[in-house]
OpenMM code with the backbone's topology and positions (N, CA, C; nanometers):
from openmm import Vec3, app, unit

residues = "MET ALA LEU TYR ALA LEU GLY ASP LEU THR PRO GLU ILE ASP PRO SER ALA PHE VAL HIS PRO ASP ALA VAL VAL ILE GLY ASN VAL HIS ILE GLY ALA GLN SER SER ILE TRP PRO THR ALA VAL LEU ARG GLY ASP HIS GLY MET ILE ARG ILE GLY ALA ARG THR SER ILE GLN ASP GLY THR VAL VAL HIS CYS THR ALA GLU LEU ASP THR VAL VAL GLY ASP ARG CYS VAL VAL GLY HIS ASN ALA HIS LEU GLU GLY CYS THR VAL HIS ASP ASP SER LEU ILE GLY SER GLY SER VAL LEU LEU HIS ARG VAL VAL VAL GLY PRO ALA SER LEU VAL GLY ALA GLY ALA VAL VAL SER PRO GLY THR GLU VAL PRO PRO HIS ALA ARG ALA LEU GLY VAL PRO ALA ARG VAL THR LEU ASP VAL VAL ASN ALA GLU ASP PHE ARG ASP SER MET GLU THR TYR VAL ARG ASN ALA SER TRP TYR ASN ALA ASP LEU ARG ARG LEU ASP GLY".split()
positions = [
    Vec3(0.3504, 1.5205, 0.9893),
    Vec3(0.2981, 1.4519, 0.8820),
    Vec3(0.2109, 1.5306, 0.8301),
    Vec3(0.1587, 1.5351, 0.7321),
    Vec3(0.0468, 1.6404, 0.6584),
    Vec3(-0.0462, 1.5478, 0.6431),
    Vec3(-0.1269, 1.5480, 0.7580),
    Vec3(-0.3105, 1.5034, 0.7642),
    Vec3(-0.3633, 1.6055, 0.7803),
    Vec3(-0.5096, 1.5666, 0.6696),
    Vec3(-0.5734, 1.6590, 0.6140),
    Vec3(-0.7245, 1.5952, 0.6614),
    Vec3(-0.8069, 1.6849, 0.6602),
    Vec3(-0.9860, 1.6470, 0.6404),
    Vec3(-1.0064, 1.7187, 0.5596),
    Vec3(-1.1083, 1.6368, 0.4976),
    Vec3(-1.1802, 1.7417, 0.3398),
    Vec3(-1.3195, 1.7036, 0.3795),
    Vec3(-1.3662, 1.8370, 0.4200),
    Vec3(-1.5031, 1.8573, 0.5040),
    Vec3(-1.5107, 1.7452, 0.6078),
    Vec3(-1.5833, 1.6377, 0.6094),
    Vec3(-1.6290, 1.5409, 0.7292),
    Vec3(-1.5172, 1.4410, 0.7037),
    Vec3(-1.4814, 1.4130, 0.6058),
    Vec3(-1.4064, 1.3277, 0.5863),
    Vec3(-1.2208, 1.3168, 0.6455),
    Vec3(-1.2333, 1.2484, 0.7554),
    Vec3(-1.0816, 1.2415, 0.8536),
    Vec3(-1.0424, 1.1231, 0.8391),
    Vec3(-0.8847, 1.1435, 0.8414),
    Vec3(-0.8054, 0.9884, 0.8405),
    Vec3(-0.8234, 0.9517, 0.9774),
    Vec3(-0.8139, 0.8242, 0.9815),
    Vec3(-0.7968, 0.7314, 1.0817),
    Vec3(-0.6931, 0.6447, 1.0951),
    Vec3(-0.5987, 0.6557, 1.1858),
    Vec3(-0.4659, 0.6127, 1.2143),
    Vec3(-0.4535, 0.5331, 1.3207),
    Vec3(-0.3918, 0.4091, 1.3575),
    Vec3(-0.4078, 0.3224, 1.4491),
    Vec3(-0.2723, 0.4180, 1.5289),
    Vec3(-0.2753, 0.4065, 1.6594),
    Vec3(-0.1403, 0.4806, 1.7367),
    Vec3(-0.0164, 0.4292, 1.6862),
    Vec3(-0.0089, 0.2717, 1.6594),
    Vec3(0.0997, 0.2123, 1.6267),
    Vec3(0.1216, 0.2229, 1.5410),
    Vec3(0.1125, 0.2963, 1.4245),
    Vec3(0.1354, 0.3019, 1.2920),
    Vec3(0.2400, 0.4409, 1.2450),
    Vec3(0.3288, 0.4503, 1.1471),
    Vec3(0.4117, 0.5311, 1.1376),
    Vec3(0.3600, 0.5613, 1.0368),
    Vec3(0.3554, 0.7259, 1.0208),
    Vec3(0.3415, 0.7768, 0.8850),
    Vec3(0.4608, 0.8886, 0.9278),
    Vec3(0.5365, 0.9136, 0.8077),
    Vec3(0.5992, 0.9786, 0.8025),
    Vec3(0.5684, 1.1027, 0.7825),
    Vec3(0.6530, 1.2313, 0.8633),
    Vec3(0.6413, 1.3888, 0.8107),
    Vec3(0.6188, 1.3994, 0.7051),
    Vec3(0.6976, 1.3728, 0.5627),
    Vec3(0.6683, 1.4158, 0.4417),
    Vec3(0.5520, 1.2901, 0.3494),
    Vec3(0.5000, 1.2380, 0.4647),
    Vec3(0.4065, 1.1469, 0.3771),
    Vec3(0.2715, 1.2525, 0.4056),
    Vec3(0.1305, 1.2468, 0.3048),
    Vec3(0.0226, 1.3279, 0.2582),
    Vec3(-0.0818, 1.2167, 0.2943),
    Vec3(-0.1709, 1.2384, 0.3893),
    Vec3(-0.2610, 1.1685, 0.3800),
    Vec3(-0.4015, 1.2642, 0.4158),
    Vec3(-0.5102, 1.2186, 0.3308),
    Vec3(-0.5905, 1.3233, 0.2933),
    Vec3(-0.7535, 1.2368, 0.2979),
    Vec3(-0.8369, 1.2862, 0.4189),
    Vec3(-0.9614, 1.2523, 0.3940),
    Vec3(-0.9804, 1.1261, 0.4165),
    Vec3(-1.0531, 1.0151, 0.3882),
    Vec3(-1.1272, 0.9082, 0.4309),
    Vec3(-1.0031, 0.8147, 0.3745),
    Vec3(-0.9093, 0.8273, 0.4935),
    Vec3(-0.8026, 0.7061, 0.4801),
    Vec3(-0.7890, 0.6423, 0.6234),
    Vec3(-0.7712, 0.5082, 0.6236),
    Vec3(-0.7744, 0.4332, 0.7406),
    Vec3(-0.6527, 0.3407, 0.7104),
    Vec3(-0.5473, 0.3777, 0.8462),
    Vec3(-0.4415, 0.2806, 0.8532),
    Vec3(-0.4261, 0.1955, 0.9606),
    Vec3(-0.3732, 0.0545, 0.9881),
    Vec3(-0.4003, -0.0022, 1.0497),
    Vec3(-0.2606, -0.0448, 1.1643),
    Vec3(-0.2689, -0.1252, 1.2255),
    Vec3(-0.1822, -0.1306, 1.3544),
    Vec3(-0.0471, -0.1747, 1.2750),
    Vec3(0.0576, -0.1180, 1.3424),
    Vec3(0.2013, -0.1454, 1.2851),
    Vec3(0.2080, -0.1257, 1.1392),
    Vec3(0.1275, -0.0200, 1.0613),
    Vec3(0.1549, -0.0308, 0.9386),
    Vec3(0.2391, 0.1237, 0.9428),
    Vec3(0.3320, 0.1169, 0.8268),
    Vec3(0.3688, 0.2433, 0.7820),
    Vec3(0.3618, 0.2901, 0.6700),
    Vec3(0.3678, 0.4035, 0.6648),
    Vec3(0.3285, 0.5429, 0.5502),
    Vec3(0.4924, 0.5937, 0.5300),
    Vec3(0.5594, 0.5696, 0.4388),
    Vec3(0.7006, 0.6397, 0.4227),
    Vec3(0.7184, 0.7902, 0.3409),
    Vec3(0.8240, 0.8193, 0.3551),
    Vec3(0.8366, 0.9564, 0.2653),
    Vec3(0.7562, 0.9940, 0.1377),
    Vec3(0.7035, 1.0887, 0.0818),
    Vec3(0.6285, 1.1528, -0.0064),
    Vec3(0.5314, 1.0102, -0.0849),
    Vec3(0.4547, 0.9427, 0.0142),
    Vec3(0.3793, 0.8582, -0.0253),
    Vec3(0.2479, 0.9307, -0.0002),
    Vec3(0.1368, 0.9297, -0.0644),
    Vec3(0.0576, 1.0033, -0.0719),
    Vec3(-0.0868, 0.9217, -0.0679),
    Vec3(-0.1684, 0.9502, 0.0289),
    Vec3(-0.2904, 0.9009, 0.0043),
    Vec3(-0.4320, 0.9456, 0.0185),
    Vec3(-0.4961, 0.9562, -0.1048),
    Vec3(-0.5910, 1.0833, -0.0731),
    Vec3(-0.7529, 0.9996, -0.0952),
    Vec3(-0.8000, 0.9883, -0.0146),
    Vec3(-0.9261, 0.9275, 0.0308),
    Vec3(-1.0549, 1.0234, 0.0038),
    Vec3(-1.0740, 1.0661, -0.1068),
    Vec3(-1.1609, 1.2083, -0.1467),
    Vec3(-1.2635, 1.1641, -0.1969),
    Vec3(-1.2981, 1.0969, -0.2830),
    Vec3(-1.4102, 1.0250, -0.3405),
    Vec3(-1.4575, 0.9556, -0.2900),
    Vec3(-1.3793, 0.8290, -0.2413),
    Vec3(-1.3875, 0.7144, -0.2090),
    Vec3(-1.3128, 0.6729, -0.0761),
    Vec3(-1.2860, 0.5505, -0.0208),
    Vec3(-1.2288, 0.5233, 0.1095),
    Vec3(-1.1211, 0.4565, 0.0650),
    Vec3(-0.9703, 0.4334, 0.1755),
    Vec3(-0.8591, 0.3824, 0.1117),
    Vec3(-0.8351, 0.3081, 0.2526),
    Vec3(-0.8073, 0.1956, 0.2565),
    Vec3(-0.7913, 0.1155, 0.3629),
    Vec3(-0.6593, 0.0508, 0.3713),
    Vec3(-0.5912, 0.0731, 0.4412),
    Vec3(-0.4167, -0.0078, 0.4776),
    Vec3(-0.4391, -0.0765, 0.6029),
    Vec3(-0.4247, -0.2170, 0.5567),
    Vec3(-0.4451, -0.3196, 0.6815),
    Vec3(-0.3504, -0.2663, 0.7561),
    Vec3(-0.3661, -0.3883, 0.8640),
    Vec3(-0.2343, -0.3881, 0.9765),
    Vec3(-0.0708, -0.4578, 0.9360),
    Vec3(0.0233, -0.3915, 0.9884),
    Vec3(0.1407, -0.4508, 0.9380),
    Vec3(0.1823, -0.4315, 0.8147),
    Vec3(0.1503, -0.3403, 0.7267),
    Vec3(0.1489, -0.3006, 0.6131),
    Vec3(0.2275, -0.2026, 0.5722),
    Vec3(0.3404, -0.2093, 0.4864),
    Vec3(0.3941, -0.0739, 0.4739),
    Vec3(0.3802, -0.0073, 0.2754),
    Vec3(0.3627, 0.1124, 0.3235),
    Vec3(0.3569, 0.1930, 0.1465),
    Vec3(0.4819, 0.2787, 0.1506),
    Vec3(0.5567, 0.2537, 0.0774),
    Vec3(0.6622, 0.2762, 0.0609),
    Vec3(0.6682, 0.3928, 0.0012),
    Vec3(0.8359, 0.4882, -0.0012),
    Vec3(0.8344, 0.6401, -0.0479),
    Vec3(0.7958, 0.6468, -0.1641),
    Vec3(0.7148, 0.7441, -0.2215),
    Vec3(0.6829, 0.7982, -0.3647),
    Vec3(0.5328, 0.7221, -0.3791),
    Vec3(0.5021, 0.6577, -0.3325),
    Vec3(0.3682, 0.5720, -0.3906),
    Vec3(0.2630, 0.6593, -0.3837),
    Vec3(0.1267, 0.6557, -0.4941),
    Vec3(0.0175, 0.7051, -0.4813),
    Vec3(-0.0874, 0.6082, -0.4631),
    Vec3(-0.1833, 0.6201, -0.3603),
    Vec3(-0.2678, 0.5447, -0.3530),
    Vec3(-0.4028, 0.6004, -0.3586),
    Vec3(-0.4960, 0.6364, -0.4739),
    Vec3(-0.5913, 0.6870, -0.4821),
    Vec3(-0.7164, 0.5949, -0.4817),
    Vec3(-0.8525, 0.6706, -0.4888),
    Vec3(-0.9666, 0.5846, -0.5106),
    Vec3(-1.0793, 0.6900, -0.5747),
    Vec3(-1.1967, 0.5904, -0.5877),
    Vec3(-1.2889, 0.6938, -0.7196),
    Vec3(-1.4195, 0.6759, -0.6441),
    Vec3(-1.5199, 0.7539, -0.7176),
    Vec3(-1.6217, 0.7417, -0.5817),
    Vec3(-1.7247, 0.6222, -0.6163),
    Vec3(-1.6796, 0.5237, -0.6946),
    Vec3(-1.7503, 0.3819, -0.7265),
    Vec3(-1.6508, 0.2858, -0.6837),
    Vec3(-1.5011, 0.3517, -0.6528),
    Vec3(-1.3947, 0.2252, -0.6199),
    Vec3(-1.3343, 0.2845, -0.4870),
    Vec3(-1.3369, 0.1804, -0.4392),
    Vec3(-1.2484, 0.2028, -0.3013),
    Vec3(-1.1079, 0.1754, -0.3067),
    Vec3(-0.9739, 0.1578, -0.2187),
    Vec3(-0.8718, 0.1176, -0.2505),
    Vec3(-0.8564, 0.0355, -0.1276),
    Vec3(-0.8197, -0.0658, -0.1148),
    Vec3(-0.7966, -0.1930, 0.0203),
    Vec3(-0.6826, -0.2478, -0.0183),
    Vec3(-0.5795, -0.2471, 0.0618),
    Vec3(-0.4469, -0.3020, 0.0842),
    Vec3(-0.4967, -0.3868, 0.1795),
    Vec3(-0.4503, -0.5061, 0.1880),
    Vec3(-0.4624, -0.6046, 0.3507),
    Vec3(-0.3552, -0.5871, 0.4618),
    Vec3(-0.3927, -0.6878, 0.5179),
    Vec3(-0.2301, -0.7393, 0.6355),
    Vec3(-0.1228, -0.7604, 0.5861),
    Vec3(-0.0197, -0.7061, 0.6574),
    Vec3(0.1202, -0.7966, 0.6111),
    Vec3(0.1591, -0.7749, 0.4525),
    Vec3(0.1165, -0.6904, 0.3812),
    Vec3(0.1340, -0.6667, 0.2382),
    Vec3(0.2779, -0.5384, 0.2813),
    Vec3(0.3569, -0.5716, 0.1356),
    Vec3(0.4421, -0.4542, 0.1260),
    Vec3(0.4318, -0.4004, -0.0079),
    Vec3(0.4036, -0.2737, -0.0467),
    Vec3(0.3776, -0.2158, -0.1239),
    Vec3(0.5412, -0.1125, -0.1466),
    Vec3(0.6212, -0.1587, -0.2996),
    Vec3(0.7265, -0.1177, -0.2950),
    Vec3(0.7255, 0.0611, -0.3329),
    Vec3(0.8275, 0.1166, -0.3377),
    Vec3(0.8253, 0.2391, -0.3997),
    Vec3(0.7729, 0.3138, -0.4906),
    Vec3(0.7249, 0.3982, -0.5097),
    Vec3(0.6785, 0.4553, -0.6528),
    Vec3(0.5825, 0.3624, -0.7051),
    Vec3(0.4851, 0.2726, -0.6504),
    Vec3(0.3945, 0.2187, -0.7218),
    Vec3(0.2616, 0.3097, -0.6887),
    Vec3(0.1730, 0.3135, -0.8253),
    Vec3(-0.0005, 0.3679, -0.7975),
    Vec3(-0.0593, 0.2407, -0.8163),
    Vec3(-0.1541, 0.2935, -0.6727),
    Vec3(-0.2696, 0.2029, -0.6942),
    Vec3(-0.3781, 0.2887, -0.7076),
    Vec3(-0.4798, 0.2447, -0.7527),
    Vec3(-0.6155, 0.3526, -0.7643),
    Vec3(-0.7604, 0.2427, -0.7861),
    Vec3(-0.8621, 0.2248, -0.7225),
    Vec3(-0.9548, 0.1382, -0.7162),
    Vec3(-0.9388, 0.0326, -0.7343),
    Vec3(-0.8669, -0.0452, -0.6537),
    Vec3(-0.8252, -0.1715, -0.6467),
    Vec3(-0.8111, -0.2701, -0.4939),
    Vec3(-0.8327, -0.3710, -0.5158),
    Vec3(-0.7919, -0.4460, -0.4112),
    Vec3(-0.6613, -0.5276, -0.3858),
    Vec3(-0.5805, -0.5278, -0.2860),
    Vec3(-0.4375, -0.6044, -0.2585),
    Vec3(-0.4867, -0.7078, -0.1752),
    Vec3(-0.5086, -0.8374, -0.1548),
    Vec3(-0.5274, -0.9043, -0.0586),
    Vec3(-0.4271, -0.9435, 0.0570),
    Vec3(-0.4446, -0.9816, 0.1606),
    Vec3(-0.3347, -1.0001, 0.2536),
    Vec3(-0.2071, -1.0796, 0.2162),
    Vec3(-0.0981, -1.0533, 0.2576),
    Vec3(0.0326, -1.1341, 0.2638),
    Vec3(0.0899, -1.1077, 0.1135),
    Vec3(0.0753, -0.9951, 0.0533),
    Vec3(0.1140, -0.9757, -0.0631),
    Vec3(0.2034, -0.9108, -0.1165),
    Vec3(0.2959, -0.8851, -0.2403),
    Vec3(0.3768, -0.7585, -0.2500),
    Vec3(0.3830, -0.7177, -0.3569),
    Vec3(0.3696, -0.5915, -0.3540),
    Vec3(0.3309, -0.5040, -0.4832),
    Vec3(0.4737, -0.4037, -0.5165),
    Vec3(0.5755, -0.4900, -0.6238),
    Vec3(0.6865, -0.4360, -0.6650),
    Vec3(0.6848, -0.2581, -0.7055),
    Vec3(0.8170, -0.1957, -0.6618),
    Vec3(0.8578, -0.0661, -0.7086),
    Vec3(0.7832, -0.0279, -0.8200),
    Vec3(0.7287, 0.0720, -0.8721),
    Vec3(0.6983, 0.1422, -0.9506),
    Vec3(0.5798, 0.0581, -1.0120),
    Vec3(0.5106, -0.0070, -0.9920),
    Vec3(0.4006, -0.0749, -1.0672),
    Vec3(0.2936, -0.0201, -1.0621),
    Vec3(0.1951, -0.0375, -1.1174),
    Vec3(0.0672, 0.0462, -1.1351),
    Vec3(-0.0566, -0.0641, -1.1432),
    Vec3(-0.1272, -0.0434, -1.0552),
    Vec3(-0.2742, -0.1359, -1.0352),
    Vec3(-0.3919, -0.0448, -1.0685),
    Vec3(-0.4513, -0.0478, -1.1374),
    Vec3(-0.5855, 0.0278, -1.2095),
    Vec3(-0.6927, -0.0492, -1.1421),
    Vec3(-0.8180, 0.0566, -1.1874),
    Vec3(-0.9290, -0.0193, -1.1659),
    Vec3(-1.0074, -0.1310, -1.1541),
    Vec3(-1.0445, -0.2010, -1.0452),
    Vec3(-1.1558, -0.3105, -1.0566),
    Vec3(-0.9832, -0.4369, -1.0299),
    Vec3(-0.8542, -0.4080, -1.0052),
    Vec3(-0.7413, -0.5230, -1.0226),
    Vec3(-0.7776, -0.5631, -0.8874),
    Vec3(-0.7973, -0.6986, -0.8853),
    Vec3(-0.7975, -0.7909, -0.7570),
    Vec3(-0.6521, -0.8526, -0.7701),
    Vec3(-0.6037, -0.8457, -0.6441),
    Vec3(-0.4502, -0.9338, -0.6176),
    Vec3(-0.4830, -1.0223, -0.5232),
    Vec3(-0.4940, -1.1454, -0.5283),
    Vec3(-0.5343, -1.2636, -0.4368),
    Vec3(-0.4115, -1.2465, -0.2955),
    Vec3(-0.4379, -1.3340, -0.2274),
    Vec3(-0.3616, -1.3717, -0.0835),
    Vec3(-0.2566, -1.3789, -0.1592),
    Vec3(-0.1549, -1.3476, -0.0762),
    Vec3(0.0308, -1.4261, -0.1176),
    Vec3(0.0865, -1.4306, -0.2490),
    Vec3(0.0386, -1.2971, -0.3368),
    Vec3(0.0796, -1.2482, -0.4594),
    Vec3(0.1651, -1.1985, -0.4599),
    Vec3(0.2295, -1.1768, -0.5883),
    Vec3(0.3244, -1.1159, -0.6383),
    Vec3(0.3022, -1.0229, -0.7421),
    Vec3(0.2672, -0.8896, -0.7553),
    Vec3(0.3092, -0.7914, -0.8654),
    Vec3(0.4720, -0.7295, -0.8869),
    Vec3(0.4981, -0.7953, -0.9914),
    Vec3(0.6436, -0.7469, -1.0081),
    Vec3(0.6789, -0.5951, -1.0205),
    Vec3(0.7781, -0.5441, -0.9792),
    Vec3(0.8685, -0.3644, -1.0105),
    Vec3(0.8388, -0.4025, -1.1579),
    Vec3(0.7606, -0.2539, -1.1925),
    Vec3(0.7360, -0.2067, -1.2896),
    Vec3(0.6168, -0.2335, -1.3709),
    Vec3(0.5579, -0.3127, -1.3231),
    Vec3(0.4271, -0.4149, -1.3826),
    Vec3(0.2974, -0.3082, -1.4100),
    Vec3(0.2326, -0.2995, -1.4990),
    Vec3(0.1152, -0.2179, -1.5436),
    Vec3(-0.0028, -0.3629, -1.5582),
    Vec3(-0.0756, -0.3481, -1.4264),
    Vec3(-0.1963, -0.4910, -1.4377),
    Vec3(-0.3007, -0.3729, -1.4735),
    Vec3(-0.3380, -0.4372, -1.5744),
    Vec3(-0.4679, -0.3542, -1.6646),
    Vec3(-0.6010, -0.3662, -1.5727),
    Vec3(-0.6865, -0.2777, -1.6156),
    Vec3(-0.8160, -0.2300, -1.5192),
    Vec3(-0.8702, -0.4051, -1.5126),
    Vec3(-0.9350, -0.4464, -1.4517),
    Vec3(-1.0414, -0.5659, -1.4415),
    Vec3(-0.9543, -0.6977, -1.3973),
    Vec3(-0.7856, -0.6575, -1.4064),
    Vec3(-0.7100, -0.7867, -1.4265),
    Vec3(-0.7667, -0.8557, -1.2688),
    Vec3(-0.7615, -1.0052, -1.2605),
    Vec3(-0.7462, -1.0501, -1.1429),
    Vec3(-0.6156, -1.1664, -1.1262),
    Vec3(-0.5463, -1.1003, -1.0222),
    Vec3(-0.4036, -1.1992, -0.9834),
    Vec3(-0.4701, -1.3342, -0.9070),
    Vec3(-0.4764, -1.4468, -0.9264),
    Vec3(-0.5372, -1.5145, -0.8109),
    Vec3(-0.4576, -1.5731, -0.7255),
    Vec3(-0.4766, -1.6159, -0.6114),
    Vec3(-0.3948, -1.6428, -0.4692),
    Vec3(-0.2634, -1.7060, -0.5492),
    Vec3(-0.1294, -1.6869, -0.4967),
    Vec3(0.0088, -1.7542, -0.5310),
    Vec3(0.0410, -1.7458, -0.6472),
    Vec3(0.0026, -1.6267, -0.7170),
    Vec3(0.0171, -1.5756, -0.8440),
    Vec3(0.1401, -1.4954, -0.8293),
    Vec3(0.1947, -1.4815, -0.9769),
    Vec3(0.2968, -1.3376, -0.9872),
    Vec3(0.2163, -1.2930, -1.1289),
    Vec3(0.2382, -1.1498, -1.1584),
    Vec3(0.2103, -1.0722, -1.2404),
    Vec3(0.3154, -0.9855, -1.2762),
    Vec3(0.3676, -0.9962, -1.4075),
    Vec3(0.5089, -0.9523, -1.4395),
    Vec3(0.4998, -0.8518, -1.5756),
    Vec3(0.5730, -0.7458, -1.6017),
    Vec3(0.5284, -0.6873, -1.7184),
    Vec3(0.4513, -0.6098, -1.7665),
    Vec3(0.4084, -0.5195, -1.8756),
    Vec3(0.3929, -0.4138, -1.9177),
    Vec3(0.3141, -0.4896, -2.0355),
    Vec3(0.1794, -0.4972, -2.0849),
    Vec3(0.0763, -0.5272, -1.9562),
    Vec3(0.1208, -0.6874, -1.8690),
    Vec3(0.0670, -0.6641, -1.7641),
    Vec3(0.1336, -0.7858, -1.6809),
    Vec3(0.0543, -0.8829, -1.7246),
    Vec3(0.1320, -1.0137, -1.7517),
    Vec3(0.1132, -1.1475, -1.7390),
    Vec3(0.0880, -1.2004, -1.6386),
    Vec3(-0.0024, -1.3060, -1.6262),
    Vec3(-0.0131, -1.4040, -1.4508),
    Vec3(0.0459, -1.5077, -1.4988),
    Vec3(0.1022, -1.5350, -1.4181),
    Vec3(0.1805, -1.6823, -1.3688),
    Vec3(0.1515, -1.7301, -1.2609),
    Vec3(0.0261, -1.8583, -1.2279),
    Vec3(-0.0219, -1.9403, -1.1342),
    Vec3(0.0939, -2.0296, -1.0696),
    Vec3(0.0697, -2.0275, -0.9073),
    Vec3(0.0789, -2.1051, -0.8185),
    Vec3(0.2609, -2.1194, -0.7893),
    Vec3(0.3165, -1.9726, -0.8116),
    Vec3(0.4516, -1.9661, -0.8108),
    Vec3(0.4889, -1.8943, -0.7024),
    Vec3(0.3731, -1.8586, -0.6092),
    Vec3(0.4260, -1.8022, -0.4809),
    Vec3(0.3779, -1.8497, -0.3622),
    Vec3(0.4841, -1.8404, -0.2721),
    Vec3(0.4414, -1.9002, -0.1465),
    Vec3(0.4003, -1.8023, -0.0581),
    Vec3(0.3197, -1.8145, 0.0573),
    Vec3(0.2815, -1.7217, 0.1594),
    Vec3(0.3970, -1.6755, 0.2310),
    Vec3(0.5001, -1.7682, 0.2650),
    Vec3(0.5939, -1.6846, 0.3272),
    Vec3(0.7127, -1.6158, 0.2605),
    Vec3(0.6851, -1.6025, 0.1506),
    Vec3(0.8231, -1.5486, 0.0529),
    Vec3(0.8498, -1.4093, 0.1080),
    Vec3(0.7379, -1.2889, 0.1236),
    Vec3(0.7410, -1.1847, 0.1572),
    Vec3(0.7734, -1.1309, 0.3188),
    Vec3(0.7443, -1.2560, 0.3938),
    Vec3(0.7422, -1.2155, 0.5390),
    Vec3(0.8641, -1.1392, 0.5917),
    Vec3(1.0012, -1.1858, 0.5271),
    Vec3(1.1248, -1.0997, 0.5886),
    Vec3(1.0792, -0.9516, 0.5581),
    Vec3(1.0519, -0.9254, 0.4380),
    Vec3(1.0477, -0.7388, 0.3719),
    Vec3(0.9128, -0.7133, 0.4766),
    Vec3(0.8064, -0.7915, 0.5060),
    Vec3(0.7007, -0.7370, 0.5603),
    Vec3(0.7564, -0.6994, 0.7338),
    Vec3(0.8201, -0.8181, 0.7811),
    Vec3(0.8660, -0.7777, 0.9789),
    Vec3(0.9910, -0.6609, 0.9289),
    Vec3(1.0865, -0.6684, 0.8434),
    Vec3(1.1811, -0.5613, 0.8426),
    Vec3(1.0917, -0.3799, 0.8324),
    Vec3(0.9747, -0.3756, 0.7495),
    Vec3(0.9139, -0.2531, 0.7882),
    Vec3(0.8304, -0.2173, 0.8757),
    Vec3(0.7522, -0.3643, 0.9685),
    Vec3(0.7220, -0.3274, 1.1286),
    Vec3(0.8378, -0.2924, 1.2177),
    Vec3(0.9563, -0.3305, 1.2133),
    Vec3(1.0264, -0.3628, 1.2650),
    Vec3(1.0913, -0.1643, 1.2324),
    Vec3(1.0853, -0.1318, 1.1408),
    Vec3(1.1362, 0.0238, 1.0888),
    Vec3(1.0269, 0.1410, 1.1338),
    Vec3(0.8909, 0.1008, 1.1422),
    Vec3(0.7789, 0.1719, 1.1997),
    Vec3(0.8038, 0.1770, 1.3133),
    Vec3(0.8671, 0.0686, 1.4049),
    Vec3(0.8645, 0.0856, 1.5743),
    Vec3(1.0044, 0.1928, 1.6122),
    Vec3(1.0842, 0.1658, 1.5422),
    Vec3(1.2174, 0.2330, 1.5474),
    Vec3(1.1863, 0.3909, 1.5031),
    Vec3(1.1683, 0.4306, 1.3652),
    Vec3(1.1161, 0.5452, 1.3203),
    Vec3(1.0056, 0.6389, 1.4156),
    Vec3(0.9001, 0.5531, 1.4838),
    Vec3(0.8273, 0.6196, 1.5715),
    Vec3(0.8896, 0.6337, 1.6832),
    Vec3(1.0028, 0.5710, 1.7227),
    Vec3(1.0695, 0.6043, 1.8686),
    Vec3(1.1881, 0.7235, 1.8145),
    Vec3(1.2767, 0.6807, 1.7311),
    Vec3(1.3880, 0.7773, 1.7336),
    Vec3(1.3665, 0.8940, 1.6083),
    Vec3(1.2877, 0.8929, 1.5199),
    Vec3(1.3314, 0.9630, 1.3962),
    Vec3(1.3048, 1.1080, 1.4778),
    Vec3(1.3984, 1.2154, 1.4230),
    Vec3(1.4002, 1.3424, 1.4715),
    Vec3(1.4355, 1.4293, 1.3607),
    Vec3(1.3823, 1.5380, 1.3388),
    Vec3(1.4065, 1.6326, 1.2376),
    Vec3(1.5599, 1.7146, 1.2615),
    Vec3(1.6500, 1.7300, 1.1849),
    Vec3(1.7699, 1.7850, 1.2154),
    Vec3(1.7546, 1.9121, 1.1449),
    Vec3(1.7619, 2.0583, 1.1932),
    Vec3(1.7211, 2.1796, 1.1379),
    Vec3(1.9109, 2.2231, 1.1192),
    Vec3(1.9331, 2.2720, 1.0179),
    Vec3(2.0542, 2.3036, 0.9870),
    Vec3(2.1017, 2.3925, 0.9335),
] * unit.nanometer
topology = app.Topology()
chain = topology.addChain("A")
for resn in residues:
    res = topology.addResidue(resn, chain)
    for name in ("N", "CA", "C"):
        topology.addAtom(name, app.Element.getBySymbol(name[0]), res)
C-alpha cells in the first residue's frame, strides 16, 4: 500500500484493517478496526484530519479529503461506494454513501441514512437520521431508511477485508 507521512502527520491504521496496495493514504488519516480501503482510493489528510470508523468500507476510486477548517469523518459500519468524493463532511454510523456521489463541505449525514448513487449533496446540507438524499442537487426524503438496510453490504466488506488480508497476493507475469 502507498502510505505516506507528511512532515509529522502519519497515518494510523488498525492492524485488522485492510488497505489495498493500490490505495493511497497520506498524512493525518485514522482507519478503524476491520475497515477496508479498496484499489485506487485516495485518503489525503494534509490540512486536516480524516477519520474512518470501524467496519467501514471505502471502495474503489473514492477520494476522501479535508480542509484546514473541516475534517472528514466517516463513522462505524458505513459503506462508501465506488468513486465517491467526500470532503469536509461527516457521515454518521450505519450509513451508505452511493457510488459516484459527492458530499461537500459541512455536509452531515445522520445515522442510518442513504446518499444515493450519483447524488451531489450541496455544502451545508443535513441529511437527518433514517433519511435518503437523491439527485443533483440532492433532495432529502425523511424517515425512509431502516438502520439494518445496509448491514449485509457492510458485513460483506468486513469479510472481504479479512479474506484479502489473508489471501491477496500479487502475480507478476
